[in-house]
C-alpha positions as CSV (number, residue, x, y, z in Angstrom):
1,X,100.8,81.9,76.5
2,X,98.9,83.3,79.4
3,X,95.8,84.2,77.5
4,X,92.1,83.9,78.6
5,X,89.0,83.8,76.4
6,X,85.7,84.0,78.4
7,X,82.5,83.8,76.3
8,X,78.9,84.1,77.6
9,X,79.9,82.6,80.9
10,X,77.1,81.9,83.4
11,X,76.8,80.2,86.7
12,X,73.6,79.2,88.5
13,X,72.9,77.4,91.8
14,X,69.9,75.3,92.5
15,X,67.6,76.7,95.2
16,X,65.1,74.2,96.7
17,X,61.9,75.5,98.1
18,X,61.3,72.4,100.2
19,X,63.9,70.5,102.1
20,X,62.9,67.2,100.6
21,X,63.0,68.6,97.0
22,X,66.5,67.3,96.3
23,X,65.5,63.8,97.4
24,X,62.3,63.9,95.3
25,X,64.4,64.8,92.2
26,X,66.7,61.9,92.9
27,X,63.6,59.7,92.9
28,X,62.5,60.9,89.5
29,X,60.0,63.6,90.4
30,X,59.7,66.8,88.3
31,X,62.2,69.6,89.1
32,X,61.8,70.9,92.6
33,X,64.3,73.7,92.3
34,X,64.7,77.1,90.8
35,X,67.9,78.5,89.4
36,X,69.6,81.4,91.2
37,X,72.0,83.0,88.7
38,X,75.2,84.5,90.2
39,X,76.8,85.1,86.8
40,X,75.2,85.8,83.5
41,X,76.6,86.3,80.0
42,X,80.2,87.4,81.0
43,X,82.5,87.8,78.0
44,X,86.0,89.3,77.9
45,X,89.5,88.5,76.7
46,X,92.8,88.9,78.5
47,X,96.0,89.0,76.5
48,X,99.3,87.6,77.5
49,X,101.1,89.8,80.0
50,X,98.0,91.9,80.7
51,X,96.8,92.7,84.3
52,X,93.0,93.0,84.8
53,X,91.3,94.0,88.1
54,X,87.9,92.6,89.0
55,X,85.9,95.0,91.1
56,X,82.4,95.0,92.5
57,X,80.4,94.9,95.8
58,X,80.3,91.7,97.9
59,X,78.1,89.2,96.2
60,X,78.7,90.6,92.7
61,X,80.1,87.3,91.5
62,X,83.9,88.1,91.5
63,X,85.1,85.1,93.4
64,X,82.8,82.8,91.4
65,X,84.2,84.1,88.2
66,X,87.7,83.4,89.3
67,X,86.9,80.0,90.6
68,X,85.5,79.0,87.2
69,X,88.6,80.4,85.4
70,X,90.8,78.5,87.9
71,X,88.9,75.3,87.3
72,X,87.6,74.8,90.9
73,X,84.0,75.5,89.9
74,X,82.1,74.4,86.8
75,X,80.2,76.9,84.7
76,X,76.5,76.4,84.0
77,X,76.7,78.0,80.6
78,X,79.3,79.5,78.3
79,X,83.0,78.7,78.0
80,X,86.4,79.7,79.4
81,X,89.6,78.9,77.5
82,X,92.9,79.2,79.4
83,X,96.2,79.1,77.5
84,X,99.2,78.6,79.7
85,X,100.0,77.5,83.3
86,X,97.7,79.0,85.9
87,X,98.2,79.5,89.7
88,X,95.4,80.8,91.9
89,X,95.3,82.2,95.4
90,X,91.6,82.1,96.1
91,X,90.0,81.3,99.4
92,X,92.4,81.4,102.3
93,X,94.1,78.0,102.7
94,X,92.0,76.4,99.9
95,X,93.3,72.8,99.4
96,X,95.3,72.8,102.7
97,X,94.6,70.2,105.4
98,X,94.5,71.6,109.0
99,X,95.9,68.5,110.5
100,X,98.9,68.3,108.2
101,X,102.0,70.4,108.9
102,X,102.9,73.3,106.7
103,X,105.7,71.2,105.0
104,X,103.3,68.3,104.3
105,X,100.8,70.7,102.8
106,X,103.5,72.2,100.6
107,X,104.2,68.7,99.2
108,X,100.5,68.0,98.8
109,X,99.9,71.3,97.0
110,X,102.9,70.6,94.7
111,X,101.5,67.2,93.8
112,X,98.2,68.8,92.9
113,X,100.0,71.2,90.6
114,X,101.8,68.3,88.9
115,X,105.2,68.7,90.6
116,X,107.2,65.6,91.6
117,X,108.5,65.3,95.2
118,X,112.0,66.0,94.0
119,X,110.8,69.3,92.3
120,X,108.9,70.4,95.4
121,X,111.9,69.5,97.6
122,X,114.0,71.8,95.4
123,X,111.5,74.7,95.9
124,X,111.1,74.2,99.6
125,X,114.0,76.4,100.6
126,X,112.6,79.3,98.6
127,X,109.1,78.7,100.0
128,X,110.2,78.7,103.6
129,X,112.3,81.8,103.0
130,X,109.5,83.8,101.4
131,X,106.8,82.7,103.9
132,X,109.0,83.5,106.9
133,X,107.0,81.4,109.4
134,X,110.0,79.8,111.0
135,X,109.5,76.6,112.9
136,X,105.8,76.7,112.2
137,X,106.6,75.1,108.8
138,X,106.6,71.8,110.8
139,X,103.6,72.5,112.9
140,X,99.9,71.5,112.0
141,X,98.2,74.1,110.0
142,X,95.4,74.4,112.6
143,X,97.9,76.2,114.8
144,X,98.5,78.9,112.2
145,X,97.1,82.4,112.3
146,X,95.2,83.7,109.2
147,X,98.3,85.8,108.4
148,X,100.5,82.7,108.5
149,X,98.0,80.8,106.3
150,X,98.2,83.5,103.6
151,X,102.0,83.7,103.8
152,X,102.4,80.0,103.2
153,X,99.7,79.8,100.5
154,X,101.1,82.8,98.6
155,X,104.7,81.4,98.8
156,X,103.5,78.0,97.4
157,X,101.3,79.5,94.6
158,X,104.1,81.8,93.5
159,X,107.1,79.4,94.0
160,X,107.3,79.0,90.2
161,X,106.3,82.0,88.0
162,X,103.0,81.0,86.2
163,X,101.8,82.2,82.9
164,X,98.6,83.3,84.6
165,X,98.3,84.4,88.3
166,X,94.9,84.8,90.0
167,X,94.8,86.6,93.4
168,X,91.5,87.0,95.2
169,X,91.8,89.6,98.0
170,X,93.9,87.2,100.1
171,X,96.6,89.7,100.5
172,X,94.3,91.9,102.7
173,X,94.9,89.4,105.5
174,X,98.1,89.7,107.5
175,X,100.7,92.3,108.2
176,X,101.7,95.3,106.0
177,X,105.2,94.0,105.6
178,X,104.2,90.8,103.9
179,X,101.6,92.6,101.8
180,X,104.4,94.9,100.4
181,X,106.6,91.8,99.9
182,X,103.8,90.0,98.0
183,X,102.9,93.0,95.8
184,X,106.6,93.3,94.9
185,X,106.7,89.7,93.7
186,X,103.5,90.2,91.7
187,X,105.1,93.3,90.0
188,X,108.2,91.3,89.1
189,X,106.0,88.6,87.7
190,X,104.2,91.2,85.6
191,X,107.5,92.6,84.3
192,X,108.5,89.0,83.3
193,X,105.2,88.6,81.3
194,X,102.8,86.9,83.7
195,X,99.1,87.6,83.1
196,X,97.3,88.8,86.2
197,X,93.7,88.6,87.4
198,X,93.3,90.5,90.6
199,X,90.3,91.0,92.9
200,X,90.6,93.7,95.5
201,X,88.5,96.3,97.4
202,X,91.6,98.5,97.5
203,X,91.3,101.0,94.6
204,X,94.9,102.1,94.9
205,X,96.1,98.5,94.4
206,X,93.9,98.0,91.3
207,X,95.0,101.3,89.8
208,X,98.7,100.6,90.5
209,X,98.8,96.9,89.3
210,X,96.2,96.7,86.6
211,X,96.0,97.8,83.0
212,X,92.2,97.4,82.9
213,X,89.4,96.8,85.4
214,X,86.1,94.9,85.0
215,X,83.1,95.9,87.1
216,X,80.6,93.2,88.1
217,X,77.3,93.9,89.7
218,X,74.7,91.2,90.6
219,X,76.4,88.8,88.3
220,X,76.6,91.0,85.2
221,X,79.5,92.8,83.7
222,X,78.8,96.6,83.7
223,X,82.0,98.0,82.5
224,X,85.4,97.0,81.1
225,X,87.7,100.0,80.8
226,X,90.8,101.7,82.3
227,X,91.0,101.3,86.1
228,X,90.5,105.0,86.8
229,X,87.3,105.2,84.8
230,X,85.8,101.9,86.1
231,X,86.5,102.8,89.8
232,X,85.1,106.3,89.3
233,X,81.9,104.8,87.8
234,X,81.8,102.1,90.6
235,X,82.2,104.8,93.2
236,X,79.3,106.8,91.7
237,X,77.1,103.7,91.7
238,X,77.5,102.8,95.3
239,X,77.0,106.4,96.3
240,X,73.5,106.5,94.8
241,X,71.1,106.1,97.8
242,X,67.9,107.8,96.7
243,X,65.5,106.8,94.0
244,X,65.9,109.9,92.0
245,X,69.7,109.7,92.1
246,X,71.3,109.1,88.7
247,X,74.7,108.6,87.2
248,X,75.5,111.1,84.6
249,X,78.6,110.9,82.3
250,X,79.4,113.8,80.1
251,X,82.2,114.1,77.6
252,X,84.1,117.3,77.9
253,X,85.8,119.1,75.1
254,X,89.1,117.5,76.0
255,X,87.7,114.0,75.6
256,X,87.9,113.2,79.3
257,X,85.1,111.2,80.7
258,X,83.8,112.8,83.9
259,X,81.5,110.9,86.3
260,X,79.0,112.8,88.3
261,X,76.3,111.4,90.5
262,X,73.9,112.4,93.3
263,X,70.3,113.4,94.1
264,X,70.9,117.1,93.3
265,X,69.5,118.2,96.7
266,X,72.6,120.5,96.4
267,X,75.1,120.9,93.6
268,X,78.5,122.5,93.0
269,X,78.2,125.4,90.5
270,X,81.8,126.4,90.4
271,X,85.2,125.1,91.4
272,X,88.4,127.2,91.5
273,X,92.0,126.7,92.5
274,X,93.4,129.9,93.8
275,X,97.0,130.8,94.6
276,X,97.8,134.3,96.1
277,X,94.2,135.3,95.3
278,X,94.4,134.4,91.6
279,X,92.6,131.6,89.9
280,X,95.3,129.2,88.5
281,X,95.6,125.9,86.7
282,X,99.3,125.6,87.5
283,X,101.3,126.4,90.6
284,X,104.7,125.8,92.1
285,X,105.3,123.0,94.5
286,X,105.0,124.5,98.0
287,X,103.0,127.5,97.1
288,X,99.9,128.4,99.2
289,X,96.7,127.4,97.6
290,X,92.9,127.7,98.2
291,X,90.3,125.4,96.8
292,X,87.0,127.4,96.5
293,X,83.6,125.8,95.8
294,X,80.4,127.7,95.1
295,X,77.3,125.6,95.9
296,X,73.6,125.9,95.2
297,X,71.2,124.4,97.7
298,X,68.2,123.0,95.8
299,X,66.3,121.4,98.7
300,X,66.1,122.2,102.4
301,X,69.0,120.4,104.1
302,X,69.4,119.9,107.8
303,X,73.2,119.3,107.3
304,X,75.7,119.6,104.5
305,X,79.2,118.2,104.3
306,X,81.6,119.4,101.6
307,X,84.6,117.2,100.6
308,X,87.6,117.4,98.3
309,X,89.9,114.7,97.0
310,X,93.2,115.2,95.1
311,X,94.4,112.4,92.8
312,X,97.5,111.9,90.7
313,X,97.5,111.4,86.9
314,X,97.0,107.6,87.4
315,X,93.9,108.2,89.5
316,X,95.5,107.2,92.9
317,X,94.2,109.1,95.9
318,X,96.8,111.6,97.2
319,X,94.8,113.6,99.8
320,X,91.2,114.1,100.8
321,X,89.2,115.7,103.6
322,X,85.8,117.3,104.2
323,X,84.1,119.8,106.5
324,X,82.9,117.1,108.8
325,X,86.4,115.9,109.6
326,X,87.6,119.5,109.8
327,X,84.9,120.2,112.4
328,X,83.4,123.0,110.2
329,X,79.7,122.0,110.0
330,X,77.0,123.7,107.9
331,X,73.4,123.1,109.1
332,X,69.8,124.2,108.4
333,X,70.2,125.3,104.9
334,X,67.1,126.7,103.1
335,X,66.3,125.8,99.5
336,X,67.6,128.5,97.1
337,X,70.6,129.5,99.2
338,X,74.0,129.9,97.5
339,X,77.1,129.4,99.6
340,X,80.8,129.3,99.2
341,X,83.4,127.2,101.1
342,X,87.2,127.5,100.9
343,X,89.8,124.9,101.9
344,X,92.9,126.9,102.6
345,X,96.3,125.0,102.2
346,X,99.2,127.0,103.6
347,X,101.7,125.0,101.4
348,X,100.7,122.7,98.5
349,X,103.5,120.2,99.0
350,X,102.8,118.1,95.9
351,X,105.4,116.6,93.6
352,X,105.9,117.7,90.1
353,X,103.1,116.5,87.8
354,X,99.4,116.6,86.9
355,X,96.7,116.3,89.5
356,X,92.9,116.3,89.5
357,X,90.3,117.5,92.0
358,X,87.1,115.7,92.9
359,X,84.4,117.3,94.9
360,X,81.6,115.8,97.0
361,X,78.5,117.1,98.7
362,X,76.8,114.8,101.2
363,X,75.7,114.4,104.8
364,X,77.7,113.0,107.6
365,X,81.3,111.9,107.3
366,X,81.0,109.9,104.0
367,X,79.3,110.4,100.7
368,X,77.9,106.9,100.9
369,X,75.4,108.0,103.5
370,X,73.5,110.5,101.3
371,X,75.1,111.7,98.2
372,X,74.0,115.0,96.8
373,X,76.7,115.7,94.2
374,X,79.8,113.7,93.5
375,X,81.8,115.5,90.8
376,X,84.9,113.5,89.6
377,X,87.8,115.4,88.0
378,X,86.0,118.7,88.4
379,X,89.3,120.4,87.9
380,X,92.7,119.4,86.6
381,X,95.9,121.3,87.5
382,X,99.6,121.1,87.1
383,X,102.3,121.4,89.7
384,X,105.8,122.6,88.6
385,X,109.1,122.8,90.5
386,X,109.2,125.2,93.3
387,X,112.0,126.4,95.6
388,X,114.2,123.8,97.2
389,X,115.7,120.5,96.0
390,X,114.2,118.5,93.2
391,X,112.0,115.6,94.4
392,X,110.2,112.7,92.7
393,X,106.8,111.2,93.6
394,X,103.4,112.7,94.4
395,X,104.5,114.7,97.5
396,X,107.2,117.2,98.4
397,X,108.2,116.7,102.1
398,X,110.4,119.3,103.9
399,X,113.9,117.7,104.3
400,X,117.3,118.8,105.5
401,X,120.6,116.9,105.2
402,X,123.5,116.7,107.6
403,X,126.8,114.9,107.5
404,X,128.8,113.5,110.4
405,X,131.7,111.2,111.2
406,X,130.4,107.7,111.9
407,X,133.7,106.8,113.5
408,X,133.6,109.3,116.2
409,X,132.8,108.0,119.8
410,X,129.2,108.8,120.8
411,X,130.4,111.2,123.5
412,X,132.0,113.6,121.0
413,X,129.4,113.3,118.2
414,X,127.3,116.5,117.5
415,X,124.7,116.5,120.2
416,X,126.5,113.9,122.3
417,X,126.9,114.0,126.0
418,X,130.5,115.3,126.1
419,X,129.9,118.4,128.0
């Protein structure tokens, strides 16, 4: 259970050139519309217990795809087979009535999902506890904030663990506390075998929750691969701003796929990780480090920003900065010039593990404005245990431990006002 089979799925909407075109068709006239395809020939499988992220720019067709899978929108062509119970959190408050109270909407949503009133009544306590909206449960939905909407909607949709759970960016609304709480429930569902389809513009969430990612662009499926590879490719696509920009993927000797994109107005020739003036690929946690880039300028540039990004082995962003944010500008560069830039880190406080370095050359504060050279995984390095206590995670924060007697009066505690 919890399987999906999507085959050659397509969705088109009718676009009428004239306002009266629809009425003319009703009267038997020849077609007055043209089809606007928002999805074309989408095919993929999702196995039971698998988590798949759907990524892409706004208007790529992500929400339409999920609506077809959830059964709230009908496909124009192709097929979608769903095996198992399905719960979907799509548009905020979808199916809720603003004049009904939260409690009434819960009963209505339960009825739509096939629950009896008695079953919904049995779940109501858990729904109220998870949503944490207090007395608002008996107030009209129109009085709710957007965050309260999503709290109640998520609590209802996940009141019973489904075979398939669909979440469409809804968790970006509301407070951080509830977002963490919701992601924790999703993780527990995953551990229990729930299949997940997840749309998000947060790459960290996709990398953490999903086994695979599917990239949609203008209604077509461009890539179905590991989240790290898909998001790197997506990042390269959206960074391409000039006509002569191109995405280049090369396979290195190690078999790693490296994504590189940009206009080549400037490019990185060499990347080095230095520790105590020596080029290294492994260093101790807490050691000083310098990231050195050698850059060739191929076209005259009024401005150049150099950026670095460290990622862990799962592809999650750990740390990034650039010369723009460090207030270290480089301007008026002539073609043919070769320059070097160093990012000096007094103490590389990373946790034990493998990390990668991505470099970026662009203008302004972000590579999206004008991308000259985005080089993903330009360098991979290892961090081993350094001095101090053993830590887990991707960072190694300085920490000290002290003990005290919790039963002492405040006046005589260390640092108290007993003098």
